[in-house]
FINUBA-447935 format. One record per residue (C-alpha): chain; x, y, z. Coordinates in Angstrom, 2 decimals. Example, Ala and Ser with C-alpha at 12.3 -4.5 7.8 and 13.67 -1.06 7.14 Angstrom:
   unit         u         v         w
      A     12.30     -4.50      7.80
      A     13.67     -1.06      7.14
// end
This chain:
   unit         u         v         w
      A     -4.57     -0.88    -11.59
      A     -6.82     -2.92    -13.88
      A     -9.70     -4.39    -11.87
      A     -9.35     -7.73    -13.68
      A     -6.20     -8.33    -11.67
      A     -7.76     -7.69     -8.26
      A     -8.85    -11.31     -7.87
      A     -5.29    -12.47     -8.59
      A     -3.88    -10.00     -6.05
      A     -6.45    -11.15     -3.53
      A     -5.46    -14.79     -4.11
      A     -1.77    -13.97     -3.55
      A     -2.54    -12.08     -0.35
      A     -4.82    -14.86      0.84
      A     -2.05    -17.40      0.23
      A      0.40    -15.48      2.41
      A     -1.93    -14.00      5.04
      A     -4.19    -17.03      5.53
      A     -2.64    -20.24      4.24
      A      0.94    -19.36      5.25
      A     -0.03    -17.28      8.29
      A      2.02    -19.49     10.64
      A      5.21    -18.20      8.97
      A      6.40    -14.78     10.22
      A      6.13    -12.28      7.37
      A      7.58     -8.85      6.75
      A      6.81     -6.69      3.75
      A      9.73     -4.48      2.72
      A      8.95     -1.84      0.10
      A     11.61     -0.72     -2.34
      A      9.12      1.57     -4.10
      A      5.38      1.14     -4.43
      A      3.16      3.13     -6.74
      A     -0.19      1.97     -8.01
      A     -2.23     -1.00     -6.86
      A      0.86     -2.53     -5.23
      A      0.53      0.10     -2.49
      A     -2.90     -1.16     -1.52
      A     -1.76     -4.78     -1.73
      A      1.25     -3.91      0.49
      A     -1.13     -2.65      3.15
      A     -2.24     -6.25      3.67
      A      0.73     -6.50      6.05
      A      0.99     -4.58      9.31
      A      4.66     -5.54      9.62
      A      5.60     -3.21      6.77
      A      9.00     -1.55      6.29
      A     10.29      0.74      3.56
      A     13.63      1.66      2.00
      A     14.64      5.29      2.69
      A     13.74      6.55     -0.81
      A     10.61      4.43     -1.16
      A      7.18      5.83     -1.89
      A      3.75      4.46     -1.02
      A      0.88      5.77     -3.11
      A      0.09      6.74     -6.66
      A     -3.21      4.89     -6.82
      A     -5.15      7.68     -8.55
      A     -5.27      5.60    -11.74
      A     -7.62      3.18    -10.01
      A    -10.36      5.83    -10.06
      A    -10.71      5.38    -13.82
      A    -12.30      1.98    -13.13
      A    -15.47      3.73    -12.01
      A    -15.46      6.62    -14.49
      A    -18.70      5.81    -16.32
      A    -21.19      8.50    -17.39
      A    -24.28      7.49    -15.41
      A    -23.93      8.88    -11.87
      A    -25.78      5.99    -10.17
      A    -23.81      3.34    -12.04
      A    -20.56      5.18    -11.29
      A    -21.42      5.24     -7.57
      A    -22.09      1.49     -7.59
      A    -18.84      0.72     -9.45
      A    -16.94      2.96     -7.09
      A    -18.32      1.29     -3.95
      A    -17.71     -2.23     -5.31
      A    -14.17     -1.38     -6.37
      A    -13.38      0.36     -3.11
      A    -14.75     -2.66     -1.23
      A    -12.22     -4.85     -3.05
      A     -9.39     -2.48     -2.18
      A    -10.42     -2.07      1.45
      A    -10.26     -5.85      1.83
      A     -6.47     -5.58      1.51
      A     -6.29     -2.89      4.21
      A     -8.45     -5.05      6.47
      A     -5.79     -7.79      6.43
      A     -3.19     -5.29      7.65
      A     -5.49     -3.50     10.06
      A     -5.24     -0.13      8.31
      A     -7.96      2.50      8.50
      A    -10.20      2.54      5.43
      A     -9.87      6.33      5.28
      A     -6.28      5.78      4.08
      A     -7.50      3.75      1.12
      A    -10.18      6.32      0.27
      A     -7.63      9.15      0.29
      A     -5.03      7.14     -1.65
      A     -7.47      6.20     -4.42
      A    -10.03      8.99     -4.80
      A     -8.43     12.31     -5.85
      A    -11.17     14.56     -4.43
      A    -10.76     13.15     -0.90
      A     -8.63     15.10      1.57
      A     -6.81     13.51      4.50
      A     -5.57     14.60      7.90
      A     -4.17     12.82     10.94
      A     -4.40     13.21     14.70
      A     -2.14     11.29     17.08
      A     -3.30      9.60     20.26
      A      0.00      8.30     21.61
      A      1.31      5.87     19.00
      A     -2.13      5.54     17.38
      A     -3.19      7.72     14.48
      A     -6.78      8.71     13.88
      A     -7.42      9.47     10.20
      A    -10.01     11.95      8.92
      A    -11.22     12.47      5.37
      A    -11.06     16.23      5.87
      A     -8.50     18.82      6.95
      A     -9.58     19.08     10.60
      A     -6.82     16.84     12.02
      A     -3.62     17.99     13.72
      A     -1.62     17.39     10.54
      A     -2.98     17.80      7.02
      A     -1.61     15.04      4.80
      A     -3.48     15.92      1.59
      A     -5.59     19.03      1.08
      A     -5.89     18.79     -2.69
      A     -8.98     17.65     -4.55
      A     -6.85     17.00     -7.65
      A     -4.44     14.32     -6.40
      A     -4.41     11.36     -4.05
      A     -2.54     10.97     -0.77
      A      1.01      9.66     -1.13
      A      3.66      8.92      1.47
      A      7.44      9.00      1.50
      A      9.18      6.39      3.65
      A      9.72      8.93      6.43
      A      6.09     10.09      6.38
      A      4.81      6.51      6.34
      A      6.92      5.80      9.42
      A      5.84      9.02     11.17
      A      2.18      8.22     10.50
      A      2.63      4.63     11.76
      A      1.79      3.15      8.36
      A      5.20      1.49      8.24
      A      7.08      0.10     11.20
      A     10.40      1.58     10.12
      A     12.89      2.40      7.39
      A     15.71      0.05      6.38
      A     18.33      0.57      3.67
      A     19.52     -3.04      3.52
      A     18.55     -6.53      4.61
      A     21.06     -6.19      7.45
      A     19.30     -2.99      8.61
      A     15.93     -4.72      8.44
      A     17.21     -7.68     10.47
      A     18.59     -5.28     13.08
      A     15.25     -3.45     13.34
      A     13.48     -6.78     13.82
      A     15.99     -7.95     16.43
      A     17.24    -10.77     14.21
      A     20.87    -11.38     15.04
      A     21.60    -14.01     12.44
      A     20.03    -14.97      9.11
      A     20.86    -16.45      5.75
      A     19.41    -15.76      2.33
      A     18.08    -18.91      0.68
      A     19.04    -19.18     -2.95
      A     16.25    -19.97     -5.36
      A     14.20    -18.89     -8.32
      A     12.31    -16.10     -6.55
      A     14.98    -13.42     -7.11
      A     15.27    -14.28    -10.81
      A     11.47    -14.22    -11.18
      A     11.32    -10.81     -9.49
      A     14.12     -9.37    -11.64
      A     12.48    -10.68    -14.85
      A      9.16     -9.17    -13.80
      A     10.79     -5.82    -12.97
      A     12.61     -5.66    -16.33
      A      9.43     -6.62    -18.21
      A      7.40     -4.01    -16.32
      A      9.93     -1.25    -17.04
      A     10.06     -2.22    -20.73
      A      6.24     -2.06    -20.95
      A      6.20      1.27    -19.08
      A      8.69      2.79    -21.55
      A      6.62      1.53    -24.50
// end
């Protein structure tokens, strides 16, 4: 959640969403807590594993926790602008980002067919978050119900079926090893 990494995240998203935009892309979430949830919202074609979570970005609010109220407001708006840039790529409502980052924001939803209108209050048909102490978080099922994700898939085969892909092959390479090394390193640092 450190703001020094936002430029790196933005560069990665720009690489995929702009420079490699001619390649079909799907984001499949195993579990996403923290800034990765906002980065994941750079993709509209987003799927989740059944036990996945999307949220846990409350730690980002510490980046604008300075004493002076005017300075804090400026930091907050600049930081939120960075984060909302990710949601803009995926076409998500900025109210989602506000509610997922700022603990004192509430969130409700109202459906219009398959479209969801988000409100930073509790006046919608369904109250997602009515607490001023925590941020909005979504389980895989809730993310699908609220049209944040396109569906839930347990395995790569399930995901291919949801996408209508009848045949595929997994290309061997360094990416899986890099991911596993990163995951092990992250878990080791988290325990420490």
